[in-house]
C-alpha positions as CSV (number, residue, x, y, z in Angstrom):
1,M,-30.9,-65.1,20.7
2,G,-31.2,-61.4,21.9
3,E,-28.0,-59.4,21.9
4,H,-26.9,-58.5,25.4
5,I,-25.1,-55.0,25.7
6,V,-22.4,-55.1,28.8
7,R,-21.2,-51.7,29.9
8,A,-18.0,-51.1,31.8
9,P,-18.2,-50.0,35.3
10,W,-16.8,-46.8,34.5
11,C,-19.7,-46.0,32.0
12,W,-21.9,-46.4,35.3
13,S,-19.7,-44.1,37.2
14,R,-19.6,-41.3,34.5
15,T,-23.3,-41.2,34.3
16,E,-23.7,-41.1,38.0
17,Q,-21.1,-38.1,38.1
18,Q,-23.5,-36.1,36.3
19,T,-26.5,-36.1,39.0
20,Q,-26.9,-33.1,41.1
21,E,-26.6,-35.3,44.5
22,W,-23.1,-36.6,43.3
23,L,-22.0,-33.3,42.6
24,S,-22.9,-31.9,46.1
25,R,-21.2,-34.6,47.9
26,Y,-18.2,-34.4,45.6
27,S,-17.7,-30.6,46.2
28,L,-17.5,-31.3,50.0
29,R,-14.7,-33.9,49.3
30,A,-13.0,-31.6,47.1
31,A,-12.9,-29.0,49.8
32,I,-11.4,-31.5,52.4
33,E,-8.9,-32.6,49.9
34,S,-7.8,-29.1,49.0
35,T,-7.2,-28.5,52.8
36,I,-5.3,-31.7,53.3
37,S,-3.3,-30.8,50.3
38,G,-2.4,-27.7,51.7
39,F,-1.2,-29.1,54.9
40,V,0.9,-31.9,53.3
41,N,2.6,-29.8,50.6
42,G,2.8,-26.3,52.3
43,H,3.4,-27.2,55.9
44,G,5.2,-30.5,55.7
45,M,2.7,-32.5,57.2
46,R,3.2,-35.8,55.4
47,R,5.9,-36.9,58.1
48,C,5.8,-35.8,61.6
49,R,8.5,-34.2,63.2
50,Y,8.2,-35.8,66.7
51,R,7.6,-39.4,68.1
52,G,4.7,-40.2,70.4
53,Q,0.9,-39.4,69.7
54,G,0.9,-36.7,72.1
55,K,3.7,-34.7,70.5
56,A,2.3,-35.5,66.9
57,H,-1.0,-34.0,68.1
58,I,0.5,-31.0,69.2
59,Q,2.3,-30.4,66.2
60,H,-0.8,-30.8,64.3
61,V,-2.8,-28.5,66.5
62,L,0.1,-25.6,66.1
63,T,0.1,-26.3,62.5
64,A,-3.5,-25.7,62.1
65,I,-3.4,-22.4,64.2
66,A,-0.8,-21.6,61.8
67,V,-2.9,-22.1,58.9
68,N,-5.8,-20.2,60.4
69,I,-3.6,-17.1,61.2
70,E,-2.3,-17.4,57.6
71,R,-5.9,-17.4,56.3
72,L,-7.0,-14.6,58.3
73,S,-4.1,-12.4,57.6
74,A,-5.0,-12.9,53.8
75,L,-8.5,-11.5,54.3
76,P,-9.4,-7.9,53.3
77,P,-9.5,-5.4,56.2
78,A,-13.2,-4.7,57.6
79,E,-14.7,-1.6,56.2
80,E,-16.6,-0.6,59.1
81,A,-15.7,-0.7,62.6
82,P,-17.6,-3.6,64.5
83,A,-20.8,-2.7,66.3
84,P,-20.4,-1.9,70.2
85,R,-21.4,-4.7,72.3
86,R,-24.5,-4.6,74.2
87,P,-24.3,-3.9,78.0
88,T,-24.6,-6.9,80.2
89,A,-27.4,-7.2,82.6
90,F,-24.9,-6.4,85.4
91,Q,-24.3,-2.9,83.7
92,N,-27.9,-2.4,82.6
93,Y,-28.7,-2.8,86.6
94,L,-26.0,-0.3,87.7
95,D,-27.3,2.3,84.9
96,Q,-30.9,2.2,85.9
97,R,-29.8,3.0,89.8
98,E,-27.2,5.5,88.3
99,L,-24.4,3.6,90.0
100,P,-21.1,4.2,88.7
101,R,-19.6,1.2,86.7
102,P,-16.4,-0.2,88.1
103,K,-13.4,-0.2,85.8
104,S,-12.4,-3.0,83.8
105,W,-9.7,-5.2,85.7
106,R,-7.7,-4.7,82.4
107,T,-7.4,-1.2,82.6
108,L,-6.9,-1.0,86.5
109,G,-3.2,-0.8,85.9
110,T,-3.2,2.4,83.6
């Protein structure tokens, strides 16, 4: 009789973990797990502070906004000033006819 070698299931998963496809899928999962861990451990999201789905949703949205503000504040400052915006079609129309551009509504009170 021939000898049969039986391998444990964890052996199959170890060999699968060496493939490029598995590593690319796992890198996405690792990034998501890191984000969830930051919410749970850093911002107390394991338990909801409020009762009711609507209030819980508001808590989650506000916490996400706070996390995004923290991430933005950790970025280094921009080296260069952003490029000026292109004129709108209406501004081009006014410029072609040498008409004065109206002041922005933001600066009307100044």
